[in-house]
C-alpha positions in Angstrom: 24.7 -2.8 -17.4 21.7 -0.6 -17.5 21.5 -1.3 -21.2 21.1 -5.0 -20.8 17.9 -4.7 -18.4 16.4 -1.9 -20.8 16.9 -4.6 -23.6 15.5 -7.5 -21.4 12.4 -5.1 -20.6 12.0 -4.6 -24.2 12.2 -8.3 -25.1 9.7 -9.2 -22.5 7.3 -6.3 -23.5 7.6 -7.5 -27.3 7.2 -11.2 -26.3 3.7 -10.2 -24.5 2.7 -8.1 -27.2 3.4 -11.0 -29.7 1.2 -13.4 -27.2 -1.7 -11.2 -27.3 -1.6 -10.4 -31.0 -1.5 -14.4 -31.5 -4.8 -14.7 -29.4 -6.5 -11.7 -31.2 -5.6 -13.1 -34.8 -6.7 -16.6 -33.7 -3.0 -18.0 -34.5 -2.9 -19.1 -30.8 -5.7 -20.8 -29.4 -6.5 -20.8 -25.5 -9.4 -23.2 -24.1 -9.8 -23.0 -20.4 -10.7 -26.8 -20.3 -8.0 -28.2 -22.5 -5.3 -26.0 -20.7 -6.7 -26.7 -17.0 -3.3 -27.4 -15.7 -1.7 -24.2 -17.3 -4.4 -22.2 -15.7 -3.5 -23.8 -12.2 0.0 -23.3 -12.6 -0.6 -19.8 -13.6 -2.9 -18.9 -10.3 0.0 -20.8 -8.0 2.9 -18.8 -9.5 1.0 -15.6 -9.0 0.0 -16.5 -5.3 3.6 -17.3 -4.6 5.1 -14.2 -6.3 2.5 -12.1 -4.1 3.5 -13.6 -1.1 7.4 -12.9 -1.9 6.2 -9.2 -2.7 4.4 -8.9 0.5 7.7 -10.2 2.6 9.5 -7.7 0.7 7.4 -4.8 1.4 6.8 -5.7 5.1 10.9 -5.9 5.3 10.9 -2.5 4.0 8.6 -1.1 6.0 10.2 -2.8 9.4 13.7 -1.1 8.0 11.9 2.4 7.9 10.2 2.0 11.3 13.1 0.5 13.3 16.2 1.9 11.9 14.9 5.7 11.5 15.0 6.1 15.1 12.9 9.4 14.9 9.6 10.6 13.6 8.8 12.0 10.3 7.7 15.6 9.8 4.1 14.4 9.1 4.3 12.2 12.6 5.6 15.1 14.5 2.8 17.7 13.2 0.3 14.7 14.0 1.7 14.6 17.7 1.6 18.2 18.2 -2.1 18.3 17.2 -2.8 15.5 19.4 -1.3 17.7 22.3 -3.5 20.5 20.9 -6.6 18.3 20.9 -5.9 17.4 24.8 -5.4 20.9 25.6 -8.6 22.0 24.0 -10.4 19.1 25.6 -9.2 19.8 29.0 -10.3 23.7 28.7 -13.7 22.7 27.5 -14.1 20.1 30.4 -13.2 23.0 32.9 -15.6 25.3 31.4 -18.4 22.6 31.4 -17.5 22.2 35.2 -17.7 25.9 35.8 -21.0 26.2 34.1 -22.6 23.0 35.2 -24.3 24.7 38.4 -25.4 27.7 36.5 -26.0 27.5 32.8 -27.1 31.2 32.3 -23.8 32.6 34.1 -21.6 34.7 32.3 -17.7 34.1 32.6 
């Protein structure tokens, strides 16, 4: 089965290379004004495929978020750093309150 996919990919790439070589050598001619409907159709197909791709990416992300049921190591580290920042902020605010009345006071 994998061999068929490789063969299909190879055929598609060869077709695209042949079309590009046809444009470069002048065998195939492309004029925007005479092929206006072709350009509109190509833009519509690209738009539809991009929407389908965005839906699949969204489905993948939702699956990863909802069905994992635990944080990744990166997210755990970010939560730990958040707690560290809260602790340091509380210490700085406490220190600022103690020094507010007398800035020259040594602790």
